[in-house]
TORTINU-674365 format. One record per atom (N, C-alpha, C): y, x, z; residue in one letter. Coordinates in steps of 0.1 Angstrom, whole numbers, padded with zeros to 4 digits, always signed. Each point is the difference from the previous one (the first is absolute). Example, Ala and Ser with C-alpha at 12.3 -4.5 7.8 and 13.67 -1.06 7.14 Angstrom:
REM TORTINU-674365
-0057+0132+0078A +0012-0009+0000A +0012+0009+0000A +0011-0004-0007S +0011+0009+0000S +0011-0008+0008S 
This chain:
REM TORTINU-674365
+1134+1081+0524X -0005+0012-0006X -0011-0004-0010X -0009-0009+0004X -0011-0003-0009X +0006-0009-0012X -0006+0003-0012X +0004-0007-0012X +0013+0003-0006X +0006+0011+0005X +0012+0005-0006X -0003+0007-0014X +0007-0005-0010X -0003+0006-0014X +0006+0013-0001X -0007+0009-0007X +0006+0014-0002X -0005+0005-0013X +0008+0008-0007X -0004+0006-0013X -0010+0011+0003X -0011+0001-0007X -0010+0010+0002X -0001+0007-0014X +0002+0013-0001X +0000+0007-0012X -0014+0005-0003X -0005-0003-0012X -0013+0005-0005X +0003+0012-0009X -0005+0012+0005X +0003+0012-0007X -0008+0001-0013X -0012-0006-0001X -0008+0001-0011X +0005-0009-0012X +0006-0011+0003X +0005-0009-0010X +0015+0001-0002X +0007+0008+0009X +0014+0002+0000X +0008-0013+0000X -0004-0008+0010X +0008-0013+0002X -0002-0005+0014X +0009-0009+0004X +0000-0006+0013X -0008-0013+0000X -0007-0002+0011X -0007-0013+0002X +0004-0006+0013X -0002-0013+0001X +0003-0006+0013X -0010+0002+0010X +0005+0004+0012X -0009+0002+0012X +0006-0008+0011X -0009-0004+0010X +0005-0007+0012X -0005+0008+0012X +0010+0003+0009X -0003+0008+0012X -0010-0008+0009X -0010+0007+0004X -0010-0006+0010X +0002+0006+0013X +0002+0014+0000X +0001+0007+0013X +0007+0013-0003X +0008+0005+0009X +0007+0013-0001X +0001+0007+0013X -0002+0013+0000X +0003+0009+0011X +0008+0011-0007X +0013-0001+0000X +0009+0008-0007X -0003+0015+0003X -0001+0008-0010X -0003+0014+0001X -0015+0003+0001X -0008-0010+0000X -0015+0002+0001X -0007-0007-0011X +0001-0014-0001X -0007-0007-0010X +0007-0013-0004X -0004-0005-0011X +0006-0013-0005X -0012-0007-0006X -0002-0013+0003X -0010-0008-0007X +0007-0011-0008X -0003-0001-0013X +0006-0010-0008X -0011-0008-0008X +0003-0012-0003X -0009-0008-0009X +0005+0000-0014X -0009+0005-0009X +0004+0000-0014X -0011-0009-0007X +0005-0011-0006X -0010-0009-0006X -0011-0004+0009X +0003-0004+0012X -0009-0004+0011X -0010+0011+0005X +0002+0012-0004X -0008+0012+0004X +0008+0008+0010X -0005+0003+0012X +0007+0008+0010X -0001+0015-0004X +0011+0007+0000X +0001+0014-0003X +0006+0007+0012X -0007+0009+0006X +0005+0008+0011X +0006+0013-0006X +0012+0002+0004X +0008+0012-0006X +0003+0009+0012X -0002+0013-0002X +0003+0010+0010X +0014+0006-0003X +0007+0004+0010X +0013+0006-0001X -0001+0015-0003X +0007+0004-0010X +0002+0014-0003X +0014+0005+0003X +0001+0007+0011X +0013+0004+0005X +0008+0009-0011X -0007+0008-0007X +0006+0009-0009X +0008-0007-0011X -0005-0012-0004X +0008-0007-0010X +0006-0013+0005X -0002-0003+0013X +0005-0012+0007X -0004-0012-0007X -0013-0001-0003X -0005-0013-0006X -0015-0002+0005X -0004-0012-0003X -0013-0005+0004X -0009+0000-0013X -0012+0005+0000X -0009+0001-0011X -0013-0007+0003X -0005-0008-0010X -0013-0006+0001X -0006-0002-0013X -0013-0003+0000X -0008-0002-0013X -0007-0013+0000X -0001-0006-0012X -0008-0012-0001X -0005-0001-0015X -0012-0002-0002X -0006-0001-0013X +0003+0011-0009X +0000+0012+0005X +0003+0012-0008X +0015+0003-0003X +0009-0008+0006X +0014+0001-0003X +0007+0005+0013X +0010+0008-0001X +0008+0005+0011X +0013-0008+0001X +0003-0004+0013X +0012-0008+0003X +0008+0008+0010X +0013-0002-0002X +0010+0007+0009X +0011-0010+0004X +0004+0001+0013X +0011-0007+0006X +0009+0011+0007X +0012+0001-0004X +0009+0009+0007X +0004-0005+0013X +0001+0008+0010X +0004-0004+0013X +0013-0007+0001X +0010+0005-0008X +0013-0006-0001X +0000-0014-0006X -0010-0003-0007X -0001-0014-0006X -0006-0010+0009X -0004+0004+0012X -0004-0010+0010X +0012-0009+0004X -0002-0013+0002X +0011-0008+0004X +0006+0005+0014X +0012-0003+0002X +0007+0005+0012X -0007-0005+0012X -0005-0012+0001X -0006-0005+0012X -0012+0008+0003X -0007+0006-0010X -0012+0008+0003X +0005+0013+0007X +0011+0005-0004X +0005+0013+0006X +0005-0003+0014X +0006-0011+0002X +0005-0004+0014X -0012-0002+0009X -0010-0006-0005X -0012-0002+0008X -0006+0013+0004X -0001+0009-0009X -0006+0013+0003X +0008+0008+0010X +0013-0001-0001X +0008+0008+0010X -0001-0005+0014X -0003-0013+0002X -0001-0005+0013X -0013+0004+0007X -0010+0004-0007X -0013+0004+0005X +0000+0013+0007X 
């Protein structure tokens, strides 16, 4: 689970950046490392995505973009 690469969308720059999963509790929060900075993202059920902020920028990861192993891990809990 740790160090799994994932695309993180920056809404302010309209582009994807590389992120690495640090921690996930599906449906609640997601923590990713972007350029060595940890970003905690809260789950928004209405849009089914995780949202977080860093350095004045907003970042989004869609729940469906989480790797399959993350989803399987969450279902077992």
